[in-house]
C-alpha positions as CSV (number, residue, x, y, z in Angstrom):
1,M,-171.1,44.6,-128.4
2,I,-174.3,44.2,-130.4
3,Y,-172.3,43.2,-133.4
4,I,-170.5,40.5,-131.4
5,Q,-173.8,39.1,-130.1
6,Q,-175.2,39.0,-133.6
7,E,-172.2,37.1,-134.8
8,F,-172.4,34.7,-131.9
9,T,-176.1,34.1,-132.7
10,L,-175.4,33.5,-136.4
11,I,-172.6,31.0,-135.6
12,S,-174.8,29.2,-133.1
13,I,-177.6,28.8,-135.7
14,V,-175.3,27.6,-138.4
15,I,-173.6,25.1,-136.2
16,I,-176.8,23.7,-134.7
17,I,-178.5,23.3,-138.2
18,S,-175.3,21.7,-139.7
19,I,-174.7,19.3,-136.8
20,G,-178.4,18.3,-137.0
21,I,-178.4,17.5,-140.7
22,F,-175.0,15.8,-140.7
23,S,-176.1,13.7,-137.7
24,Q,-178.9,12.4,-139.8
25,W,-176.5,11.7,-142.6
26,L,-174.1,9.9,-140.3
27,A,-176.9,7.8,-138.9
28,W,-177.9,6.8,-142.4
29,R,-174.3,5.8,-143.2
30,I,-173.8,3.7,-140.1
31,Q,-177.4,2.4,-139.9
32,W,-178.1,3.8,-136.5
33,P,-181.4,5.4,-135.4
34,S,-181.0,9.1,-136.4
35,I,-182.5,10.3,-133.1
36,V,-179.8,8.6,-131.1
37,I,-177.0,10.3,-133.1
38,M,-178.7,13.7,-132.8
39,T,-179.2,13.3,-129.1
40,I,-175.6,12.4,-128.6
41,A,-174.4,15.2,-130.8
42,G,-176.5,17.7,-128.9
43,L,-175.2,16.5,-125.5
44,L,-171.6,16.7,-126.7
45,I,-171.7,20.3,-128.0
46,G,-173.9,21.4,-125.1
47,P,-173.4,20.2,-121.5
48,V,-170.4,17.9,-122.2
49,L,-168.1,20.3,-124.0
50,G,-169.9,23.5,-123.2
51,S,-169.2,25.0,-126.6
52,I,-172.7,26.2,-127.4
53,N,-175.7,27.1,-125.3
54,P,-178.7,27.6,-127.6
55,Q,-180.8,29.4,-125.1
56,E,-178.1,32.1,-124.7
57,G,-177.3,32.2,-128.4
58,L,-180.9,32.5,-129.6
59,G,-182.2,34.5,-126.6
60,G,-185.9,35.3,-126.8
61,L,-186.2,33.4,-130.1
62,Y,-185.4,30.0,-128.5
63,N,-188.9,29.0,-127.3
64,P,-190.9,30.5,-130.2
65,F,-188.6,28.7,-132.7
66,I,-189.1,25.3,-131.0
67,S,-192.8,25.8,-130.8
68,L,-193.2,26.7,-134.5
69,A,-190.9,23.9,-135.5
70,V,-193.0,21.4,-133.6
71,A,-196.1,22.8,-135.2
72,L,-194.7,22.3,-138.7
73,I,-193.5,18.8,-137.9
74,L,-197.0,17.9,-136.6
75,F,-198.6,19.4,-139.7
76,E,-196.4,17.4,-142.0
77,G,-197.1,14.2,-140.2
78,S,-200.9,14.7,-140.1
79,T,-201.0,15.6,-143.9
80,S,-199.2,12.3,-144.6
81,L,-202.1,10.3,-143.1
82,D,-204.6,8.7,-145.4
83,I,-207.9,7.1,-144.2
84,R,-207.2,4.2,-146.7
85,E,-204.3,3.2,-144.4
86,L,-206.8,2.2,-141.8
87,K,-208.2,-0.6,-143.9
88,G,-208.2,-3.7,-141.6
89,I,-206.8,-1.8,-138.6
90,S,-209.4,1.0,-137.9
91,K,-210.7,-0.7,-134.8
92,S,-207.2,-1.1,-133.4
93,V,-206.2,2.4,-134.1
94,F,-209.4,3.9,-132.6
95,R,-209.0,1.8,-129.4
96,I,-205.3,2.7,-129.0
97,V,-205.8,6.5,-129.4
98,T,-208.8,6.5,-127.0
99,L,-208.8,3.7,-124.4
100,G,-205.1,3.0,-124.8
101,T,-204.3,6.7,-124.2
102,I,-206.4,6.9,-121.0
103,L,-204.8,3.7,-119.7
104,A,-201.3,5.0,-120.4
105,W,-202.2,8.3,-118.7
106,I,-203.4,6.5,-115.6
107,G,-200.5,4.0,-115.5
108,G,-197.9,6.7,-116.1
109,S,-199.4,8.9,-113.4
110,L,-199.4,6.2,-110.8
111,S,-195.9,5.2,-111.7
112,A,-194.7,8.8,-111.3
113,H,-196.4,9.0,-107.9
114,F,-195.4,5.7,-106.4
115,I,-192.0,5.1,-108.0
116,A,-190.6,8.5,-108.9
117,G,-191.9,10.0,-105.7
118,L,-193.9,12.9,-107.3
119,S,-197.0,14.3,-105.7
120,L,-200.2,13.0,-107.1
121,E,-201.0,16.4,-108.7
122,I,-197.8,16.6,-110.6
123,S,-197.9,12.9,-111.5
124,F,-201.2,13.3,-113.4
125,I,-199.8,16.3,-115.2
126,I,-196.7,14.6,-116.3
127,G,-198.5,11.3,-116.9
128,G,-200.7,13.0,-119.5
129,L,-197.6,14.3,-121.2
130,F,-195.9,10.9,-121.3
131,V,-198.7,9.3,-123.5
132,V,-197.1,11.0,-126.6
133,T,-194.8,9.3,-129.0
134,G,-195.0,11.6,-132.0
135,P,-194.0,11.7,-135.7
136,T,-190.5,13.2,-134.9
137,V,-189.4,9.9,-133.3
138,I,-191.8,7.3,-134.8
139,I,-191.5,8.0,-138.5
140,P,-187.7,7.9,-138.7
141,L,-187.8,4.6,-136.9
142,L,-190.4,3.2,-139.3
143,R,-188.3,4.2,-142.3
144,Q,-185.3,2.5,-140.9
145,A,-187.0,-0.7,-139.7
146,K,-189.0,-1.4,-142.9
147,L,-192.0,-2.7,-141.0
148,K,-194.9,-4.3,-142.7
149,P,-197.7,-1.9,-143.6
150,R,-200.3,-2.9,-141.0
151,V,-198.1,-2.4,-137.9
152,S,-196.4,0.6,-139.4
153,S,-199.7,2.3,-140.0
154,V,-200.8,1.6,-136.4
155,L,-197.7,3.2,-134.9
156,K,-197.8,6.2,-137.3
157,W,-201.4,7.0,-136.7
158,E,-201.0,6.7,-132.9
159,G,-197.9,8.9,-132.9
160,I,-199.5,11.7,-134.9
161,I,-203.0,11.6,-133.4
162,V,-201.9,11.4,-129.7
163,D,-199.0,13.9,-130.0
164,P,-201.3,17.0,-129.5
165,V,-203.5,15.1,-127.1
166,G,-200.7,14.6,-124.5
167,P,-200.1,18.3,-123.8
168,L,-203.9,18.8,-123.6
169,L,-204.2,16.0,-121.0
170,A,-201.4,17.6,-119.0
171,L,-203.1,21.0,-119.3
172,F,-206.5,19.5,-118.4
173,A,-204.9,17.9,-115.2
174,Y,-203.3,21.2,-114.3
175,E,-206.6,23.1,-114.7
176,I,-208.4,20.5,-112.5
177,I,-205.6,20.8,-109.8
178,K,-205.9,24.6,-109.9
179,I,-209.7,24.5,-109.5
180,T,-209.9,21.8,-106.9
181,T,-207.3,23.5,-104.7
182,S,-209.1,26.8,-104.9
183,E,-211.3,27.9,-102.0
184,F,-214.2,28.5,-104.4
185,F,-214.3,25.2,-106.2
186,E,-216.8,24.8,-109.1
187,F,-216.7,22.3,-112.0
188,S,-218.1,25.0,-114.2
189,D,-214.7,26.6,-114.0
190,L,-213.5,23.8,-116.4
191,L,-215.8,25.1,-119.1
192,P,-213.3,27.5,-120.6
193,F,-210.8,24.7,-121.1
194,F,-213.3,22.7,-123.2
195,I,-214.5,25.7,-125.0
196,N,-210.9,26.7,-125.9
197,S,-210.0,23.2,-127.0
198,F,-213.0,23.0,-129.3
199,S,-212.2,26.5,-130.6
200,A,-208.7,25.3,-131.5
201,I,-210.2,22.3,-133.4
202,A,-212.6,24.7,-135.2
203,V,-209.7,27.0,-136.2
204,G,-207.7,24.1,-137.6
205,Y,-210.6,22.7,-139.5
206,A,-211.7,26.0,-140.9
207,I,-208.2,26.9,-142.2
208,G,-207.7,23.4,-143.6
209,L,-211.1,23.7,-145.4
210,L,-210.2,27.1,-146.7
211,V,-206.9,26.0,-148.1
212,S,-208.6,23.0,-149.8
213,L,-211.2,25.3,-151.3
214,L,-208.7,27.9,-152.5
215,V,-206.4,25.2,-154.1
216,S,-209.3,23.5,-155.8
217,K,-210.3,26.9,-157.3
218,G,-206.8,27.4,-158.6
219,L,-206.3,30.6,-156.7
220,F,-202.7,29.8,-155.7
221,P,-200.1,29.7,-158.5
222,E,-198.2,26.4,-158.4
223,Y,-194.8,27.9,-157.5
224,Q,-196.4,29.8,-154.5
225,K,-198.6,27.0,-153.2
226,S,-196.1,25.5,-150.7
227,P,-194.9,28.9,-149.3
228,I,-198.5,30.1,-148.8
229,I,-199.6,26.9,-147.1
230,F,-196.4,27.1,-145.0
231,C,-197.5,30.6,-143.8
232,L,-201.0,29.5,-143.1
233,V,-199.7,26.6,-140.9
234,L,-197.8,29.2,-138.8
235,I,-201.0,31.4,-138.6
236,C,-203.1,28.4,-137.6
237,F,-200.6,27.6,-134.8
238,T,-200.5,31.2,-133.6
239,F,-204.3,31.4,-133.5
240,G,-204.4,28.2,-131.5
241,E,-201.8,29.4,-129.0
242,F,-203.7,32.7,-128.7
243,I,-206.8,30.8,-127.7
244,M,-205.0,28.6,-125.1
245,H,-201.4,27.7,-124.5
246,E,-200.5,24.3,-126.1
247,A,-203.7,24.4,-128.2
248,G,-201.7,25.4,-131.2
249,M,-200.5,21.9,-131.7
250,L,-204.0,20.6,-131.8
251,A,-205.0,23.3,-134.3
252,V,-202.3,22.5,-136.8
253,T,-202.9,18.7,-136.4
254,I,-206.6,19.2,-137.3
255,M,-205.6,21.4,-140.2
256,G,-203.3,18.7,-141.5
257,L,-205.9,16.0,-141.1
258,T,-208.4,18.2,-142.9
259,L,-206.0,18.6,-145.9
260,A,-205.3,14.9,-145.9
261,R,-209.0,14.2,-146.0
262,F,-209.5,16.4,-149.1
263,K,-206.3,15.4,-150.8
264,K,-208.0,12.7,-152.9
265,Y,-210.5,15.3,-154.2
266,V,-208.0,18.1,-154.7
267,H,-205.0,16.1,-156.0
268,S,-202.6,19.1,-156.2
269,I,-202.6,19.5,-152.4
270,G,-200.4,16.4,-152.4
271,S,-197.6,18.4,-154.2
272,I,-196.7,20.2,-151.0
273,G,-195.9,16.9,-149.4
274,H,-192.2,16.7,-150.4
275,F,-191.6,20.3,-149.5
276,M,-193.1,19.9,-146.0
277,E,-191.2,16.6,-145.6
278,N,-187.9,18.2,-146.4
279,I,-188.7,21.1,-144.0
280,S,-189.7,18.5,-141.3
281,V,-186.5,16.6,-141.6
282,M,-184.4,19.7,-141.1
283,L,-186.5,21.0,-138.2
284,T,-186.6,17.6,-136.5
285,S,-182.8,17.4,-136.4
286,T,-182.4,21.1,-135.5
287,V,-184.9,21.0,-132.6
288,F,-183.3,17.8,-131.1
289,I,-179.9,19.5,-131.1
290,L,-181.4,22.6,-129.6
291,L,-183.1,20.8,-126.8
292,T,-180.3,18.4,-125.8
293,A,-177.6,21.1,-126.1
294,S,-179.5,23.4,-123.8
295,L,-179.5,20.9,-120.9
296,T,-177.3,21.4,-117.9
297,T,-174.8,18.9,-116.5
298,E,-176.8,18.8,-113.3
299,T,-180.0,17.8,-115.2
300,I,-178.2,15.0,-116.9
301,M,-176.7,13.7,-113.6
302,N,-180.1,13.7,-112.0
303,I,-181.1,11.0,-114.5
304,F,-178.9,8.4,-112.9
305,T,-181.0,8.1,-109.7
306,W,-182.9,4.9,-108.8
307,P,-186.4,6.5,-108.7
308,I,-186.0,7.8,-112.2
309,I,-184.4,4.7,-113.6
310,L,-187.1,2.5,-112.0
311,F,-189.8,4.8,-113.3
312,V,-188.5,4.5,-116.9
313,I,-188.3,0.7,-116.6
314,T,-191.9,0.6,-115.4
315,M,-193.0,2.7,-118.3
316,L,-191.1,0.5,-120.7
317,F,-192.1,-3.0,-119.5
318,L,-195.4,-2.5,-117.7
319,V,-197.4,0.6,-118.5
320,R,-196.9,0.7,-122.3
321,P,-197.5,-3.1,-122.9
322,L,-200.5,-3.2,-120.6
323,S,-202.2,-0.2,-122.1
324,I,-201.8,-1.7,-125.6
325,W,-202.8,-5.2,-124.7
326,L,-205.9,-4.1,-122.8
327,S,-207.0,-1.6,-125.3
328,T,-206.7,-4.0,-128.3
329,I,-208.6,-6.9,-126.9
330,G,-210.9,-8.3,-129.6
331,T,-209.3,-6.1,-132.4
332,E,-207.8,-7.1,-135.7
333,L,-204.2,-7.1,-134.4
334,T,-202.4,-10.4,-134.2
335,L,-200.4,-11.5,-131.1
336,Q,-197.1,-10.5,-132.8
337,E,-198.5,-7.1,-133.8
338,K,-199.7,-6.3,-130.3
339,T,-196.3,-7.3,-128.9
340,L,-194.4,-5.0,-131.2
341,V,-196.8,-2.1,-130.8
342,G,-196.8,-2.6,-127.0
343,W,-193.0,-2.4,-127.0
344,I,-192.4,0.6,-129.3
345,A,-193.2,4.0,-127.8
346,P,-190.2,6.4,-128.0
347,R,-190.8,9.9,-126.6
348,G,-189.5,12.9,-128.3
349,I,-189.6,16.7,-128.9
350,V,-193.1,17.4,-127.6
351,A,-192.4,15.7,-124.3
352,L,-189.2,17.6,-123.8
353,T,-190.6,21.0,-124.8
354,V,-193.9,20.9,-122.9
355,S,-192.3,19.4,-119.7
356,G,-190.1,22.4,-119.4
357,Y,-193.1,24.7,-119.6
358,F,-195.0,22.8,-116.9
359,A,-191.8,22.5,-114.7
360,A,-191.6,26.3,-114.7
361,L,-195.3,26.7,-114.2
362,L,-195.5,24.3,-111.2
363,T,-192.4,25.8,-109.6
364,E,-194.0,29.2,-109.7
365,D,-197.1,27.6,-108.0
366,G,-194.9,26.4,-105.2
367,Y,-194.6,22.6,-105.9
368,Q,-191.1,21.8,-104.6
369,N,-190.5,18.5,-106.5
370,A,-191.5,20.1,-109.9
371,S,-187.8,20.5,-110.7
372,I,-187.5,16.8,-111.2
373,L,-189.8,17.0,-114.3
374,T,-187.0,17.9,-116.7
375,P,-184.5,15.1,-115.8
376,L,-187.4,12.7,-115.6
377,T,-188.5,13.6,-119.1
378,L,-185.0,13.6,-120.5
379,A,-184.4,10.1,-119.0
380,L,-187.6,8.7,-120.6
381,V,-186.9,10.4,-123.9
382,F,-183.2,9.3,-124.2
383,I,-183.7,5.8,-122.9
384,T,-186.8,5.0,-125.0
385,V,-185.2,6.5,-128.1
386,C,-182.0,4.4,-127.7
387,V,-183.8,1.2,-126.6
388,H,-186.6,1.3,-129.2
389,G,-184.4,2.7,-131.9
390,F,-181.9,-0.1,-131.7
391,S,-184.4,-2.9,-131.0
392,I,-187.3,-2.1,-133.4
393,G,-185.5,-3.7,-136.4
394,P,-184.3,-7.0,-134.8
395,F,-187.5,-7.4,-132.7
396,A,-189.7,-6.8,-135.8
397,R,-187.7,-9.3,-137.8
398,K,-187.9,-11.8,-134.9
399,L,-191.7,-11.4,-134.9
400,G,-192.0,-11.6,-138.7
401,L,-193.2,-8.1,-139.0
402,A,-190.4,-6.6,-141.0
403,N,-189.3,-7.2,-144.6
404,T,-185.9,-8.8,-144.4
405,D,-185.1,-8.4,-148.1
406,S,-184.3,-4.7,-148.6
407,S,-182.7,-5.1,-152.1
408,G,-185.7,-6.0,-154.2
409,V,-186.6,-4.6,-157.6
410,V,-189.9,-3.3,-159.0
411,I,-190.2,-3.7,-162.8
412,V,-192.8,-1.6,-164.5
413,G,-194.0,-3.2,-167.7
414,A,-194.5,-6.9,-168.4
415,S,-192.9,-7.4,-171.8
416,S,-191.3,-10.6,-172.8
417,F,-187.8,-9.1,-172.0
418,S,-188.8,-7.7,-168.6
419,I,-190.4,-11.1,-167.6
420,A,-187.3,-13.0,-168.6
421,F,-185.1,-10.5,-166.8
422,A,-187.3,-10.7,-163.7
423,H,-187.1,-14.5,-163.7
424,Q,-183.3,-14.3,-163.9
425,L,-183.1,-11.8,-161.0
426,K,-185.3,-14.2,-159.0
427,E,-183.0,-17.1,-159.8
428,I,-180.0,-15.2,-158.3
429,G,-181.9,-14.5,-155.1
430,T,-183.4,-11.0,-155.7
431,S,-187.0,-10.2,-154.8
432,V,-188.9,-8.9,-157.9
433,L,-192.3,-7.4,-158.4
434,I,-193.7,-6.8,-162.0
435,T,-196.5,-4.3,-162.4
436,D,-198.6,-3.9,-165.5
437,T,-202.1,-2.9,-166.5
438,S,-202.5,-5.9,-168.7
439,E,-203.7,-9.1,-167.1
440,D,-202.6,-11.2,-170.1
441,H,-199.0,-9.9,-169.8
442,L,-198.9,-10.6,-166.1
443,Y,-200.2,-14.2,-166.6
444,R,-196.9,-15.2,-168.1
445,A,-195.0,-13.8,-165.2
446,R,-197.2,-15.6,-162.7
447,K,-196.5,-18.9,-164.4
448,L,-192.8,-18.3,-163.6
449,G,-193.6,-17.7,-159.9
450,I,-192.9,-13.9,-160.1
451,A,-194.8,-11.6,-157.8
452,T,-197.1,-9.3,-159.8
453,Y,-199.4,-6.3,-159.4
454,H,-202.3,-5.7,-161.8
455,G,-203.0,-2.0,-161.9
456,E,-201.6,1.4,-162.7
457,I,-198.4,2.0,-160.7
458,L,-198.9,5.8,-161.1
459,S,-202.4,5.6,-159.4
460,E,-202.7,6.8,-155.9
461,H,-204.4,3.5,-155.0
462,S,-201.2,1.6,-155.7
463,D,-199.6,3.2,-152.5
464,F,-202.1,1.3,-150.4
465,E,-202.2,-1.9,-152.5
466,I,-198.5,-2.5,-152.9
467,D,-196.1,-3.1,-150.0
468,M,-193.0,-1.3,-151.3
469,T,-190.8,-1.9,-148.2
470,P,-189.0,-5.1,-149.7
471,Y,-187.9,-3.1,-152.7
472,D,-185.2,-0.4,-153.1
473,T,-184.9,-0.1,-156.9
474,I,-187.5,0.6,-159.6
475,L,-187.0,-0.1,-163.3
476,A,-189.4,1.7,-165.8
477,M,-189.4,-0.7,-168.7
478,K,-192.5,0.1,-170.7
479,G,-192.5,0.8,-174.4
480,D,-193.3,4.5,-173.9
481,A,-190.5,6.9,-173.1
482,A,-192.8,9.6,-171.7
483,Y,-194.5,7.0,-169.4
484,N,-191.1,5.7,-168.2
485,A,-189.9,9.2,-167.5
486,L,-193.1,9.9,-165.5
487,V,-192.6,6.7,-163.4
488,C,-189.1,7.7,-162.6
489,Q,-190.1,11.2,-161.7
490,T,-192.9,10.0,-159.4
491,Y,-190.8,7.4,-157.6
492,I,-187.5,9.3,-157.2
493,P,-188.6,10.6,-153.7
494,E,-189.3,7.1,-152.5
495,F,-186.5,5.1,-154.1
496,G,-183.8,7.8,-154.5
497,Y,-182.2,9.2,-157.6
498,N,-179.5,6.5,-157.8
499,N,-182.1,3.6,-157.5
500,T,-184.4,4.8,-160.3
501,F,-183.8,3.5,-163.8
502,S,-185.5,3.6,-167.2
503,L,-185.2,1.6,-170.4
504,S,-184.4,3.6,-173.5
505,I,-186.9,3.6,-176.3
506,E,-185.0,5.7,-178.9
507,T,-183.1,3.7,-181.5
508,R,-181.4,6.5,-183.5
509,Q,-177.8,6.6,-182.5
510,T,-177.5,10.3,-183.5
511,E,-180.0,11.3,-180.9
512,Q,-178.5,9.0,-178.3
513,K,-175.2,10.8,-178.5
514,V,-176.7,14.1,-177.3
515,I,-178.2,12.5,-174.1
516,P,-176.9,14.5,-171.1
517,P,-174.6,12.5,-168.8
518,A,-177.0,12.8,-165.8
519,I,-179.6,11.1,-167.9
520,K,-177.2,8.5,-169.2
521,A,-176.5,7.3,-165.6
522,H,-180.1,6.1,-165.4
523,L,-180.7,4.6,-168.9
524,L,-180.3,0.9,-168.7
525,F,-178.0,-1.6,-170.4
526,G,-175.9,0.6,-172.7
527,E,-176.4,2.2,-176.1
528,G,-178.4,0.1,-178.5
529,A,-180.1,-1.9,-175.8
530,T,-183.5,-0.4,-176.3
531,F,-186.9,-1.7,-175.5
532,T,-187.7,-2.8,-179.0
533,E,-184.3,-4.4,-179.6
534,L,-184.3,-6.3,-176.3
535,K,-187.8,-7.5,-176.7
536,K,-186.9,-8.7,-180.3
537,K,-183.9,-10.6,-179.0
538,V,-185.8,-12.5,-176.4
539,N,-188.6,-13.3,-178.9
540,I,-186.1,-14.8,-181.4
541,G,-184.3,-17.0,-178.8
542,Y,-181.9,-15.0,-176.8
543,T,-181.7,-16.1,-173.2
544,M,-180.3,-14.9,-169.9
545,K,-177.1,-16.3,-168.6
546,N,-175.1,-16.0,-165.3
547,I,-171.3,-15.6,-165.6
548,E,-169.5,-16.1,-162.3
549,I,-166.4,-14.0,-161.9
550,K,-163.8,-16.3,-160.4
551,N,-160.7,-14.1,-160.8
552,K,-160.0,-12.4,-157.5
553,Q,-158.4,-9.5,-159.3
554,T,-160.5,-6.6,-160.3
555,M,-161.2,-6.5,-164.0
556,L,-163.0,-4.2,-166.4
557,K,-166.0,-5.1,-168.6
558,E,-163.9,-4.9,-171.7
559,E,-161.6,-7.7,-170.4
560,L,-164.4,-10.3,-170.3
561,N,-164.8,-10.6,-174.1
562,L,-168.6,-10.8,-173.8
563,N,-170.7,-11.9,-176.8
564,G,-174.0,-10.8,-175.2
565,I,-175.4,-7.7,-173.6
566,P,-174.4,-7.2,-169.9
567,L,-177.5,-6.3,-167.8
568,C,-176.5,-6.3,-164.1
569,I,-174.0,-7.6,-161.5
570,K,-174.9,-9.3,-158.3
571,R,-172.0,-8.4,-156.0
572,K,-170.6,-11.0,-153.6
573,N,-172.0,-8.9,-150.7
574,G,-175.5,-9.2,-152.2
575,N,-175.8,-5.7,-153.7
576,L,-177.2,-5.4,-157.2
577,V,-175.6,-3.0,-159.7
578,F,-177.3,-2.3,-163.0
579,V,-175.5,-1.6,-166.3
580,T,-176.2,1.9,-167.6
581,Y,-175.1,4.1,-170.5
582,K,-172.6,5.9,-168.3
583,E,-171.4,3.3,-165.8
584,K,-168.0,1.8,-166.3
585,L,-168.4,-1.4,-164.4
586,T,-165.7,-3.4,-162.7
587,F,-165.8,-7.0,-161.4
588,E,-164.3,-8.8,-158.5
589,G,-164.0,-12.5,-157.6
590,G,-167.4,-13.8,-156.4
591,D,-169.5,-11.4,-158.5
592,I,-172.2,-12.7,-160.8
593,L,-172.8,-11.0,-164.1
594,V,-176.2,-11.4,-165.9
595,V,-176.0,-11.2,-169.7
596,L,-178.4,-11.6,-172.5
597,E,-177.0,-13.7,-175.3
598,L,-178.0,-16.1,-178.1
599,E,-177.7,-19.8,-177.3
600,K,-175.0,-21.5,-179.3
């Protein structure tokens, strides 16, 4: 019997993790919000088909696993914050996470009382919880929508900072209710709550400071750095929970913010970012599947009642917009930015997990309508995730706050060839940005109307000075092979392995023949088309030319009888394909081939 139970638990874990990850992949393929796909998948395997019940499968591990997962997600989100992102929006962010949060708490509480029919005590508890948005739902939407940096930073900072504040507000409201309904009421009884909250902040700051110090002293070997910090995050969360329930989220958020604060002084701290981001992606999908698959059919059916539906509509169209508009009066945000921020507020993991805790707590205390908390939260989470997930892209584009061109190219190095190539890409309707450390080289590019960035692309400052959202491909085209390789290695996580290319420097054919196939797939323009050779050709009079493929039948490169060097193809659907050492290109009617050839 024990063996069967273990097998069932193993199968449940594998299925949940697999469905979560493949839901994210499917969402990427069909360009849907990933959270929508994950929620639907969880509901299908859980309450709809009844194939898996995670609470039964995981048993006593269910709640601790979700709590630790949320802690790691919050930590990853908070470490990604950088104070330099607040340039020009600091006043807005401060107002939103303070005054805006209070207004949202009051508005949500009154809506829960007068519309959903909850008692005033329960309303203020759940109203505090509903101020959260959180990195688990906001960050995937920001990635997909390609918002401009200002409004993206506002939403990201709000989500990460307010995420641990919501449960604390709910806990604060619960403590007040407990004290005020007691026969021996004294405000001094609230003192432990504030002491515990500040203690959790102190724990998070101390551990974050300790990690920064140890890393700066080189006391962690590089290969153990991520696992050690991973364990310290779990320890920090556990200490916070030991101090006070739900204070663990506050502790890990403060720890992450502390590490983010010292990241520019201890650069190697940033190396844990990709590790934590990968962990966060896996945990986000897994937790969403766990939570939605654990719901009962009765809970889902309770969503479709008028009080709950009207409550969600009020939160969407009244409470959120009002709290943002009132809190950002006289700030840096434009009318369009206020409108978008006032609309986008999807709720996620934290709201679902913590509402279950308070539902059980309030039911034990004798509040009869506490059972409605779970369906109320699920309704708000699912509807806001769907509505905001599908609307953020079109609405942002309508307001002019999203980059509509997602197939742009960043070219590193302003040589005569790269400038000519950038100009030709611009001529066929592709957004191009050239970066270089030489002002003189960039001057020639500016004369041709090409967007430029003067500075070091590998510098950390470039992250905050360049808006990379219009670009999905990077070409390292400097005359230094090691530098090109470093650029590619640095930007693979952002652009993807298949969208990162380098220009070959080596001219000796014997050495080119031993280049591994995986490297050949990312070396531009074919053998012999090196930096020196291409630059020389442009300087002696070679020019770029567009060849329109009129034949509707697919043909190979060899069939075109080209005299020049093929560089790239602009497909008829708008996609850009670069010629590489390895790629065997084909053409179809409507494609445009860009070649470098000598004028006859």
